C-alpha positions as CSV (number, residue, x, y, z in Angstrom):
1,M,60.1,33.1,53.3
2,S,62.5,35.9,51.9
3,T,66.0,35.9,51.7
4,T,66.6,37.0,55.2
5,G,64.7,33.9,56.1
6,R,61.8,36.1,58.1
7,Y,58.5,34.6,57.6
8,F,54.8,35.6,59.2
9,V,52.5,32.9,60.4
10,R,49.2,33.4,61.0
11,D,46.7,31.5,63.0
12,H,43.5,31.1,61.2
13,R,41.0,30.5,64.2
14,S,42.2,33.3,66.4
15,G,43.5,35.9,63.6
16,R,47.1,35.8,65.8
17,V,50.4,37.0,63.7
18,F,53.2,35.4,64.6
19,C,56.8,37.4,62.7
20,V,59.7,35.0,62.7
21,E,63.4,36.3,62.1
22,P,66.3,33.9,61.9
23,I,69.2,36.5,63.8
24,N,72.6,35.3,62.9
25,R,75.8,37.1,64.9
26,R,78.2,36.4,61.9
27,D,78.7,38.9,59.1
28,Q,77.2,36.4,56.0
29,K,76.1,38.8,53.2
30,L,79.1,39.8,51.1
31,D,77.0,42.0,48.3
32,D,73.2,41.2,47.0
33,L,74.5,38.3,44.8
34,G,77.3,36.7,47.5
35,W,77.0,34.9,50.5
36,T,79.3,32.8,52.3
37,N,79.7,31.0,55.7
38,G,83.2,31.4,56.8
39,G,84.1,30.2,53.2
40,I,83.0,26.7,53.5
41,D,80.3,26.6,51.2
42,P,77.8,29.5,50.1
43,V,74.6,30.5,51.8
44,R,71.1,30.3,50.1
45,G,68.8,32.2,52.2
46,G,70.3,33.5,55.0
47,A,69.2,35.1,58.6
48,V,69.3,39.0,60.1
49,A,71.6,40.4,62.1
50,E,70.5,41.6,65.4
51,A,70.7,45.2,64.3
52,D,68.5,45.1,61.3
53,S,66.1,43.5,62.8
54,V,62.2,44.5,62.5
55,I,61.4,43.0,65.2
56,M,61.3,45.7,68.2
57,P,58.6,47.2,70.3
58,E,58.9,50.6,68.5
59,N,57.5,48.5,65.1
60,G,54.6,47.8,66.8
61,F,55.9,43.9,68.4
62,R,54.6,42.7,71.8
63,N,55.9,39.6,73.7
64,I,59.0,39.6,71.7
65,T,60.8,35.9,72.3
66,V,64.4,35.4,71.2
67,L,64.6,31.0,71.0
68,P,67.9,29.4,71.9
69,P,69.9,27.8,69.4
70,G,68.3,24.7,67.8
71,S,64.7,25.6,68.7
72,S,61.8,25.2,66.1
73,P,59.9,28.5,66.1
74,D,57.1,26.9,64.6
75,G,57.1,24.6,67.5
76,Y,57.0,27.6,69.7
77,I,54.3,29.1,68.0
78,E,52.3,25.5,68.3
79,M,53.0,25.4,72.2
80,L,51.5,29.3,72.3
81,L,48.4,28.6,70.5
82,K,47.7,25.3,72.3
83,A,48.5,27.1,75.6
84,Q,46.1,29.7,74.2
85,D,43.3,27.5,73.3
86,S,43.2,25.8,76.6
87,A,43.3,28.8,78.3
88,G,40.2,29.8,76.5
89,Q,38.5,26.7,77.0
90,S,38.6,27.0,81.2
């Protein structure tokens, strides 16, 4: 995982690759070393601003999904792969 929280998941059976980016609407990054979350505690890791996201059709991404807050990206990917497996067995 990067300092932005961006990571990739590859399904070894199908070869599909999923890119996950946590999006944060608030500015957290003060500089290359300092992060803040409104003055409460320093933030380790982080998220990207929506404007800085690399997940867009112009970069070759398809089927872009924005999950509601509190949703698990890994759980969503598992659900997509199970649905793909079920559709392939029909």
